[in-house]
KOLDONU-656946 format. One record per residue: x, y negated, z negated of N, C-alpha, C, O in turn; residue in three letters; residue number from 1. Coordinates in steps of 0.02 Angstrom, whole numbers, m for minus. Example, Ala and Ser with C-alpha at 12.3 -4.5 7.8 and 13.67 -1.06 7.14 Angstrom:
BEGIN
+--------+--------+--------+--------+--------+--------+--------+--------+--------+--------+--------+--------+------+-----+
!    n.x !    n.y !    n.z !   ca.x !   ca.y !   ca.z !    c.x !    c.y !    c.z !    o.x !    o.y !    o.z ! rest !  nr !
+--------+--------+--------+--------+--------+--------+--------+--------+--------+--------+--------+--------+------+-----+
!    660 !    284 !   m390 !    615 !    225 !   m390 !    660 !    165 !   m390 !    712 !    166 !   m423 !  ala !   1 !
!    642 !    112 !   m354 !    684 !     53 !   m357 !    645 !     m2 !   m394 !    670 !    m57 !   m402 !  ser !   2 !
+--------+--------+--------+--------+--------+--------+--------+--------+--------+--------+--------+--------+------+-----+
END
This chain:
BEGIN
+--------+--------+--------+--------+--------+--------+--------+--------+--------+--------+--------+--------+------+-----+
!    n.x !    n.y !    n.z !   ca.x !   ca.y !   ca.z !    c.x !    c.y !    c.z !    o.x !    o.y !    o.z ! rest !  nr !
+--------+--------+--------+--------+--------+--------+--------+--------+--------+--------+--------+--------+------+-----+
!   3602 !   1118 !  11178 !   3601 !   1081 !  11147 !   3584 !   1142 !  11094 !   3559 !   1197 !  11103 !  met !   1 !
!   3609 !   1111 !  11036 !   3592 !   1144 !  10970 !   3538 !   1091 !  10951 !   3534 !   1032 !  10969 !  ser !   2 !
!   3491 !   1134 !  10902 !   3431 !   1111 !  10877 !   3388 !   1087 !  10933 !   3406 !   1100 !  10991 !  gly !   3 !
!   3330 !   1053 !  10923 !   3279 !   1026 !  10972 !   3269 !    966 !  10968 !   3283 !    945 !  10912 !  ser !   4 !
!   3252 !    930 !  11001 !   3200 !    874 !  10989 !   3127 !    873 !  11013 !   3103 !    925 !  11036 !  phe !   5 !
!   3081 !    807 !  11008 !   3029 !    829 !  11054 !   3025 !    822 !  11122 !   2971 !    825 !  11151 !  glu !   6 !
!   3086 !    811 !  11156 !   3088 !    782 !  11233 !   3039 !    718 !  11260 !   3020 !    713 !  11318 !  arg !   7 !
!   3022 !    673 !  11208 !   2986 !    618 !  11222 !   3004 !    574 !  11205 !   3030 !    571 !  11149 !  thr !   8 !
!   2997 !    506 !  11254 !   3023 !    463 !  11254 !   2960 !    399 !  11258 !   2924 !    389 !  11307 !  leu !   9 !
!   2959 !    359 !  11190 !   2898 !    321 !  11196 !   2943 !    248 !  11214 !   2997 !    231 !  11191 !  arg !  10 !
!   2890 !    208 !  11271 !   2917 !    162 !  11300 !   2875 !     97 !  11256 !   2814 !     94 !  11262 !  leu !  11 !
!   2908 !     49 !  11217 !   2900 !      2 !  11185 !   2873 !    m74 !  11246 !   2894 !    m83 !  11303 !  his !  12 !
!   2835 !   m106 !  11217 !   2792 !   m150 !  11259 !   2845 !   m211 !  11241 !   2868 !   m207 !  11184 !  pro !  13 !
!   2868 !   m266 !  11282 !   2902 !   m331 !  11274 !   2967 !   m320 !  11306 !   3001 !   m269 !  11303 !  gly !  14 !
!   2979 !   m380 !  11338 !   3054 !   m375 !  11368 !   3111 !   m393 !  11313 !   3101 !   m432 !  11267 !  arg !  15 !
!   3157 !   m367 !  11323 !   3216 !   m376 !  11274 !   3279 !   m413 !  11333 !   3275 !   m407 !  11394 !  leu !  16 !
!   3336 !   m452 !  11296 !   3391 !   m456 !  11325 !   3437 !   m452 !  11289 !   3433 !   m467 !  11230 !  ala !  17 !
!   3485 !   m435 !  11316 !   3569 !   m438 !  11279 !   3601 !   m481 !  11293 !   3614 !   m501 !  11350 !  val !  18 !
!   3620 !   m502 !  11236 !   3679 !   m571 !  11242 !   3727 !   m595 !  11184 !   3709 !   m591 !  11125 !  trp !  19 !
!   3796 !   m624 !  11207 !   3860 !   m613 !  11184 !   3863 !   m700 !  11165 !   3852 !   m751 !  11198 !  arg !  20 !
!   3888 !   m686 !  11089 !   3898 !   m751 !  11052 !   3988 !   m745 !  11033 !   4020 !   m694 !  11049 !  leu !  21 !
!   4012 !   m787 !  11008 !   4087 !   m766 !  11002 !   4086 !   m741 !  10940 !   4036 !   m749 !  10905 !  pro !  22 !
!   4156 !   m698 !  10911 !   4144 !   m650 !  10874 !   4139 !   m679 !  10788 !   4128 !   m648 !  10736 !  pro !  23 !
!   4152 !   m745 !  10802 !   4131 !   m791 !  10724 !   4076 !   m806 !  10726 !   4055 !   m839 !  10678 !  glu !  24 !
!   4017 !   m784 !  10793 !   3957 !   m809 !  10792 !   3926 !   m776 !  10739 !   3943 !   m721 !  10717 !  gly !  25 !
!   3855 !   m828 !  10708 !   3814 !   m813 !  10664 !   3760 !   m777 !  10695 !   3740 !   m799 !  10748 !  glu !  26 !
!   3730 !   m720 !  10670 !   3654 !   m711 !  10713 !   3605 !   m764 !  10691 !   3599 !   m779 !  10632 !  val !  27 !
!   3567 !   m794 !  10744 !   3535 !   m841 !  10751 !   3467 !   m819 !  10690 !   3431 !   m770 !  10697 !  pro !  28 !
!   3464 !   m871 !  10632 !   3422 !   m867 !  10599 !   3350 !   m839 !  10603 !   3322 !   m800 !  10565 !  glu !  29 !
!   3326 !   m874 !  10666 !   3244 !   m851 !  10695 !   3242 !   m790 !  10712 !   3190 !   m763 !  10693 !  glu !  30 !
!   3286 !   m750 !  10747 !   3285 !   m676 !  10734 !   3293 !   m650 !  10681 !   3293 !   m589 !  10687 !  leu !  31 !
!   3305 !   m674 !  10610 !   3300 !   m631 !  10559 !   3212 !   m657 !  10528 !   3180 !   m612 !  10502 !  trp !  32 !
!   3189 !   m707 !  10532 !   3142 !   m708 !  10534 !   3066 !   m685 !  10567 !   3007 !   m694 !  10550 !  arg !  33 !
!   3104 !   m648 !  10626 !   3040 !   m623 !  10685 !   3047 !   m559 !  10656 !   3095 !   m542 !  10622 !  arg !  34 !
!   2989 !   m517 !  10672 !   2977 !   m440 !  10669 !   3038 !   m404 !  10714 !   3044 !   m444 !  10760 !  ser !  35 !
!   3063 !   m376 !  10720 !   3114 !   m350 !  10745 !   3063 !   m288 !  10819 !   3083 !   m231 !  10832 !  pro !  36 !
!   3016 !   m313 !  10844 !   2971 !   m275 !  10877 !   2982 !   m270 !  10943 !   2954 !   m319 !  10969 !  gln !  37 !
!   3011 !   m232 !  10987 !   3023 !   m157 !  10971 !   3073 !   m161 !  10931 !   3066 !   m132 !  10877 !  pro !  38 !
!   3125 !   m188 !  10942 !   3206 !   m184 !  10928 !   3236 !   m239 !  10912 !   3221 !   m290 !  10943 !  leu !  39 !
!   3273 !   m241 !  10875 !   3334 !   m309 !  10843 !   3387 !   m274 !  10822 !   3385 !   m240 !  10771 !  leu !  40 !
!   3447 !   m280 !  10864 !   3510 !   m265 !  10835 !   3583 !   m304 !  10851 !   3590 !   m326 !  10908 !  gly !  41 !
!   3616 !   m310 !  10824 !   3673 !   m338 !  10850 !   3725 !   m312 !  10811 !   3721 !   m297 !  10752 !  trp !  42 !
!   3792 !   m304 !  10859 !   3847 !   m272 !  10837 !   3925 !   m315 !  10842 !   3947 !   m324 !  10899 !  val !  43 !
!   3955 !   m336 !  10796 !   4005 !   m368 !  10792 !   4082 !   m330 !  10809 !   4099 !   m275 !  10788 !  arg !  44 !
!   4116 !   m368 !  10846 !   4184 !   m344 !  10855 !   4231 !   m388 !  10840 !   4219 !   m444 !  10818 !  thr !  45 !
!   4289 !   m366 !  10851 !   4365 !   m424 !  10858 !   4356 !   m479 !  10906 !   4380 !   m536 !  10901 !  gly !  46 !
!   4302 !   m446 !  10977 !   4290 !   m495 !  11028 !   4225 !   m528 !  11037 !   4220 !   m576 !  11075 !  asn !  47 !
!   4175 !   m505 !  11003 !   4099 !   m516 !  11027 !   4058 !   m515 !  10975 !   4077 !   m483 !  10926 !  glu !  48 !
!   3993 !   m549 !  10971 !   3944 !   m531 !  10940 !   3897 !   m501 !  10987 !   3874 !   m549 !  11018 !  leu !  49 !
!   3874 !   m456 !  11004 !   3822 !   m433 !  11054 !   3755 !   m434 !  11009 !   3753 !   m396 !  10960 !  ser !  50 !
!   3710 !   m469 !  11022 !   3634 !   m464 !  10994 !   3592 !   m422 !  11063 !   3613 !   m417 !  11121 !  ile !  51 !
!   3541 !   m401 !  11041 !   3488 !   m369 !  11066 !   3443 !   m382 !  11026 !   3441 !   m376 !  10964 !  val !  52 !
!   3372 !   m416 !  11092 !   3310 !   m451 !  11029 !   3261 !   m483 !  11099 !   3275 !   m491 !  11158 !  gly !  53 !
!   3213 !   m493 !  11066 !   3178 !   m528 !  11118 !   3219 !   m574 !  11168 !   3270 !   m606 !  11155 !  pro !  54 !
!   3182 !   m570 !  11231 !   3211 !   m579 !  11286 !   3191 !   m666 !  11277 !   3240 !   m702 !  11285 !  glu !  55 !
!   3134 !   m697 !  11264 !   3134 !   m756 !  11250 !   3164 !   m802 !  11194 !   3153 !   m862 !  11183 !  glu !  56 !
!   3213 !   m750 !  11156 !   3252 !   m797 !  11116 !   3330 !   m796 !  11117 !   3371 !   m814 !  11074 !  leu !  57 !
!   3340 !   m763 !  11200 !   3398 !   m754 !  11215 !   3418 !   m843 !  11231 !   3384 !   m885 !  11260 !  ala !  58 !
!   3475 !   m848 !  11205 !   3491 !   m953 !  11225 !   3504 !   m953 !  11292 !   3524 !   m903 !  11321 !  pro !  59 !
!   3499 !   m982 !  11307 !   3511 !   m985 !  11394 !   3583 !   m983 !  11419 !   3606 !   m948 !  11465 !  glu !  60 !
!   3625 !  m1041 !  11368 !   3680 !  m1067 !  11357 !   3732 !   m979 !  11350 !   3780 !   m965 !  11387 !  glu !  61 !
!   3709 !   m941 !  11305 !   3727 !   m881 !  11307 !   3754 !   m840 !  11379 !   3725 !   m846 !  11433 !  ala !  62 !
!   3804 !   m806 !  11371 !   3826 !   m754 !  11433 !   3751 !   m703 !  11407 !   3745 !   m699 !  11346 !  pro !  63 !
!   3701 !   m669 !  11444 !   3670 !   m653 !  11444 !   3620 !   m586 !  11498 !   3623 !   m591 !  11559 !  arg !  64 !
!   3591 !   m548 !  11476 !   3571 !   m498 !  11531 !   3472 !   m491 !  11524 !   3446 !   m458 !  11479 !  glu !  65 !
!   3444 !   m515 !  11559 !   3357 !   m505 !  11545 !   3327 !   m451 !  11559 !   3362 !   m404 !  11578 !  thr !  66 !
!   3277 !   m446 !  11556 !   3239 !   m408 !  11590 !   3236 !   m329 !  11560 !   3204 !   m292 !  11596 !  gly !  67 !
!   3262 !   m301 !  11506 !   3252 !   m252 !  11484 !   3170 !   m215 !  11441 !   3125 !   m237 !  11405 !  phe !  68 !
!   3185 !   m170 !  11464 !   3115 !   m125 !  11420 !   3135 !    m67 !  11374 !   3181 !    m35 !  11401 !  arg !  69 !
!   3120 !    m43 !  11318 !   3145 !      6 !  11264 !   3123 !     74 !  11274 !   3063 !     88 !  11270 !  ala !  70 !
!   3164 !    114 !  11286 !   3124 !    171 !  11274 !   3143 !    217 !  11224 !   3197 !    239 !  11243 !  leu !  71 !
!   3123 !    249 !  11158 !   3153 !    259 !  11120 !   3138 !    341 !  11099 !   3080 !    361 !  11104 !  glu !  72 !
!   3183 !    382 !  11079 !   3188 !    452 !  11061 !   3129 !    460 !  11013 !   3130 !    426 !  10962 !  leu !  73 !
!   3077 !    502 !  11022 !   3038 !    520 !  10975 !   3088 !    556 !  10926 !   3124 !    602 !  10947 !  val !  74 !
!   3088 !    538 !  10871 !   3126 !    574 !  10803 !   3091 !    588 !  10746 !   3031 !    599 !  10749 !  gly !  75 !
!   3125 !    589 !  10691 !   3195 !    568 !  10696 !   3253 !    629 !  10733 !   3237 !    687 !  10745 !  pro !  76 !
!   3305 !    606 !  10743 !   3345 !    669 !  10773 !   3409 !    681 !  10722 !   3443 !    637 !  10695 !  leu !  77 !
!   3416 !    746 !  10715 !   3468 !    779 !  10672 !   3544 !    752 !  10728 !   3553 !    747 !  10788 !  asp !  78 !
!   3603 !    737 !  10640 !   3649 !    709 !  10690 !   3677 !    768 !  10718 !   3708 !    757 !  10770 !  phe !  79 !
!   3675 !    834 !  10696 !   3721 !    886 !  10706 !   3698 !    897 !  10788 !   3738 !    918 !  10830 !  ala !  80 !
!   3628 !    879 !  10806 !   3608 !    892 !  10882 !   3653 !    875 !  10928 !   3676 !    818 !  10928 !  trp !  81 !
!   3673 !    930 !  10983 !   3715 !    902 !  11030 !   3668 !    897 !  11091 !   3613 !    922 !  11104 !  val !  82 !
!   3707 !    860 !  11122 !   3675 !    868 !  11198 !   3601 !    818 !  11209 !   3582 !    807 !  11267 !  gly !  83 !
!   3573 !    799 !  11169 !   3509 !    744 !  11159 !   3528 !    693 !  11197 !   3482 !    692 !  11238 !  val !  84 !
!   3572 !    641 !  11213 !   3572 !    596 !  11273 !   3579 !    604 !  11314 !   3545 !    582 !  11360 !  leu !  85 !
!   3640 !    650 !  11322 !   3642 !    681 !  11382 !   3597 !    707 !  11432 !   3603 !    699 !  11493 !  arg !  86 !
!   3538 !    748 !  11394 !   3493 !    751 !  11423 !   3448 !    718 !  11446 !   3406 !    750 !  11478 !  ser !  87 !
!   3437 !    647 !  11441 !   3411 !    586 !  11443 !   3416 !    554 !  11501 !   3377 !    540 !  11547 !  val !  88 !
!   3509 !    540 !  11485 !   3565 !    515 !  11516 !   3582 !    532 !  11576 !   3601 !    484 !  11610 !  leu !  89 !
!   3582 !    598 !  11608 !   3600 !    644 !  11665 !   3542 !    636 !  11720 !   3551 !    631 !  11780 !  glu !  90 !
!   3476 !    634 !  11684 !   3417 !    623 !  11753 !   3439 !    546 !  11798 !   3455 !    541 !  11857 !  pro !  91 !
!   3433 !    483 !  11738 !   3432 !    433 !  11743 !   3499 !    411 !  11795 !   3498 !    368 !  11839 !  leu !  92 !
!   3553 !    451 !  11776 !   3584 !    416 !  11826 !   3585 !    464 !  11867 !   3588 !    432 !  11919 !  gly !  93 !
!   3585 !    510 !  11879 !   3579 !    549 !  11939 !   3512 !    517 !  11999 !   3507 !    534 !  12058 !  asp !  94 !
!   3457 !    456 !  11955 !   3409 !    431 !  11987 !   3463 !    359 !  12012 !   3451 !    333 !  12066 !  ala !  95 !
!   3522 !    329 !  11966 !   3522 !    283 !  11984 !   3509 !    221 !  11937 !   3519 !    161 !  11949 !  gly !  96 !
!   3488 !    246 !  11893 !   3443 !    180 !  11837 !   3501 !    169 !  11787 !   3511 !    203 !  11737 !  val !  97 !
!   3538 !    118 !  11807 !   3574 !     80 !  11754 !   3554 !    100 !  11671 !   3494 !    106 !  11660 !  ala !  98 !
!   3589 !    107 !  11629 !   3558 !     84 !  11567 !   3620 !     50 !  11499 !   3681 !     40 !  11497 !  val !  99 !
!   3572 !     44 !  11459 !   3613 !     m1 !  11391 !   3592 !     52 !  11336 !   3533 !     72 !  11339 !  phe ! 100 !
!   3635 !     79 !  11283 !   3623 !    127 !  11243 !   3614 !     97 !  11160 !   3662 !     64 !  11141 !  val ! 101 !
!   3573 !    102 !  11123 !   3590 !     95 !  11036 !   3568 !    138 !  11023 !   3526 !    168 !  11057 !  leu ! 102 !
!   3594 !    157 !  10965 !   3580 !    220 !  10916 !   3564 !    185 !  10851 !   3584 !    129 !  10836 !  ser ! 103 !
!   3534 !    214 !  10825 !   3506 !    208 !  10745 !   3534 !    263 !  10709 !   3570 !    308 !  10733 !  thr ! 104 !
!   3509 !    253 !  10630 !   3512 !    323 !  10603 !   3460 !    389 !  10619 !   3470 !    450 !  10617 !  phe ! 105 !
!   3403 !    350 !  10636 !   3334 !    393 !  10666 !   3336 !    432 !  10727 !   3327 !    493 !  10734 !  asp ! 106 !
!   3356 !    371 !  10785 !   3353 !    389 !  10843 !   3386 !    351 !  10883 !   3405 !    294 !  10866 !  thr ! 107 !
!   3400 !    382 !  10949 !   3427 !    341 !  11014 !   3363 !    292 !  11047 !   3302 !    298 !  11045 !  asp ! 108 !
!   3409 !    240 !  11080 !   3363 !    189 !  11116 !   3390 !    182 !  11176 !   3449 !    165 !  11180 !  trp ! 109 !
!   3353 !    192 !  11232 !   3379 !    174 !  11315 !   3350 !    102 !  11338 !   3290 !     93 !  11337 !  ile ! 110 !
!   3386 !     63 !  11353 !   3352 !     m5 !  11388 !   3372 !      5 !  11437 !   3432 !     21 !  11441 !  leu ! 111 !
!   3324 !     m1 !  11505 !   3338 !    m15 !  11561 !   3290 !    m42 !  11586 !   3232 !    m30 !  11567 !  leu ! 112 !
!   3307 !    m91 !  11645 !   3285 !   m145 !  11679 !   3203 !   m114 !  11707 !   3189 !    m63 !  11738 !  arg ! 113 !
!   3159 !   m173 !  11680 !   3093 !   m162 !  11699 !   3081 !   m160 !  11769 !   3022 !   m142 !  11776 !  glu ! 114 !
!   3109 !   m170 !  11827 !   3081 !   m152 !  11895 !   3116 !    m81 !  11911 !   3124 !    m65 !  11969 !  glu ! 115 !
!   3136 !    m41 !  11860 !   3147 !     34 !  11868 !   3123 !     81 !  11826 !   3136 !    141 !  11822 !  arg ! 116 !
!   3087 !     47 !  11794 !   3024 !     97 !  11753 !   2999 !    150 !  11781 !   3009 !    204 !  11755 !  leu ! 117 !
!   2967 !    146 !  11829 !   2942 !    197 !  11878 !   2996 !    267 !  11903 !   2986 !    328 !  11899 !  glu ! 118 !
!   3064 !    221 !  11934 !   3103 !    270 !  11944 !   3125 !    317 !  11887 !   3126 !    376 !  11905 !  asp ! 119 !
!   3144 !    304 !  11817 !   3162 !    320 !  11762 !   3093 !    362 !  11741 !   3103 !    417 !  11715 !  ala ! 120 !
!   3041 !    344 !  11749 !   3005 !    394 !  11723 !   2989 !    461 !  11770 !   2975 !    515 !  11744 !  ala ! 121 !
!   2995 !    449 !  11846 !   2990 !    502 !  11872 !   3054 !    551 !  11848 !   3046 !    606 !  11822 !  ala ! 122 !
!   3115 !    523 !  11861 !   3165 !    548 !  11856 !   3168 !    592 !  11792 !   3191 !    648 !  11799 !  ala ! 123 !
!   3144 !    571 !  11719 !   3135 !    615 !  11651 !   3090 !    662 !  11669 !   3110 !    717 !  11649 !  leu ! 124 !
!   3037 !    665 !  11700 !   2975 !    703 !  11710 !   3006 !    755 !  11766 !   2978 !    808 !  11781 !  gly ! 125 !
!   3056 !    737 !  11790 !   3069 !    801 !  11827 !   3120 !    835 !  11778 !   3105 !    895 !  11777 !  gly ! 126 !
!   3170 !    824 !  11741 !   3195 !    847 !  11684 !   3147 !    878 !  11629 !   3181 !    903 !  11583 !  ala ! 127 !
!   3081 !    884 !  11620 !   3048 !    899 !  11582 !   3046 !    866 !  11533 !   3047 !    895 !  11478 !  gly ! 128 !
!   3042 !    797 !  11536 !   3039 !    744 !  11471 !   2979 !    704 !  11488 !   2957 !    696 !  11545 !  leu ! 129 !
!   2952 !    677 !  11425 !   2902 !    626 !  11435 !   2907 !    590 !  11404 !   2934 !    586 !  11349 !  arg ! 130 !
!   2868 !    537 !  11450 !   2872 !    470 !  11411 !   2786 !    445 !  11410 !   2740 !    459 !  11448 !  val ! 131 !
!   2789 !    407 !  11358 !   2736 !    390 !  11331 !   2714 !    332 !  11319 !   2769 !    308 !  11306 !  ile ! 132 !
!   2677 !    285 !  11312 !   2670 !    211 !  11280 !   2675 !    172 !  11351 !   2676 !    207 !  11402 !  gly ! 133 !
!   2677 !    108 !  11357 !   2671 !     82 !  11286 !   2592 !     89 !  11242 !   2537 !    105 !  11264 !  pro ! 134 !
!   2608 !     75 !  11185 !   2535 !     89 !  11136 !   2500 !      3 !  11128 !   2448 !     m6 !  11096 !  glu ! 135 !
+--------+--------+--------+--------+--------+--------+--------+--------+--------+--------+--------+--------+------+-----+
END
């Protein structure tokens, strides 16, 4: 890996969901009014509008996945660094922990099922990474 990062991930409180709306859908106004703690994001493609947000705001009628917790790579991360995500995803994959990944300008976010947190922390610790929080 070029460069380095703190090799620390911060576990955030609260449960998140990922849901899908039609590509012409709108980001619900209620999401705009809520503080994005720990994370609020959306991506629109020609096929869908995918939203990540607080689990309690995921509409029951939308296709959705719930029960996620967020791990944030402590950053900011330099765009030139190579292998940062691999250093996190490889031990999780080896432990059979499925993830959903998002990237922001400053860092990367790993979403995983709440029931796999202990397995994830053990796998990451075994790879020399540290999990802190929630605060």
